[in-house]
N, C-alpha and C positions, 0 to 999 in steps of 0.2 A: 164363149163367155156369156153372151147375152141370154142364152137359154137358161143358165143356172145363176143369173145375176142375183136374184132375191136370196138364194141360199148362200152364195159366196160372200155377200156383204151383210148378212143378217146381224152379226155382232156389231158392225159399224153403224148401221142405220137402225137406231132404236125406234120405238113407236112414234108415230106422227111424222116421220120423215118421208119425203117424197123425192124421187129422182127422175131425171130425163137424160137419156143418152144423147149427148151433143153431137157425137160423130166419131169417125175413125180417123186418126192422124196417120198411122202407118199400118198397112196390112200386107206384109211381104214374106211369104214362105213361113219361116219359123219365128217371126217377130210380129207382135201386134201391139199397137198403142192406141188407146181410146180415151175419150173425155166424157165425164159424167157431171151433170149439174145437179147439185143437191139443195134441197130446201128443208130447213128445220131439223137438221141433223146435229148430233153432238160431236165436237172435236175431241181429241185424246185428252185434252185438259178438262173435259166435261163442261166447257164453256159453250153455250148455245149461240151459234152463229146462224142468222137467218138464211144466208145463202153461201155456198162455196162450190168450187170446181175441183174435181178429182181427175188426175191423169193416171192411167194404169198401164204398166208395161208388162206384157206376157211373153214368155219364150216357150217354144215347143221343145220338150225334152223327153225322149223315149216315148213318143206318141201321146204325151200328156202335156197340157198347158200349165205352166207354173207362173205364179205372180212373182215378178222380180223387183218391181218398184211401184209404189203408190205415192203420189204427191198430192197434197191437199192445199189449196189456196183459198183463203177467205175472200169473199166478194163483198166489198163494202159499197153501199149506196149512199149517195149524198143528198 
């Protein structure tokens, strides 16, 4: 996933967005869960949030990785 990350998430991360891979939560055989920290990216509502975290669930099907779930949580700083 990380090799093609820019291509996979190009529609999500419009210009001026940056990301950092926070880590792998699960990497076991046919299942992969990872976390990505985003800065300056647009949410689906087109509301600009300065920071948020994305959790991605991938499942191996017929020798290809498929995205099964993406969860985005805004990170609010006080």
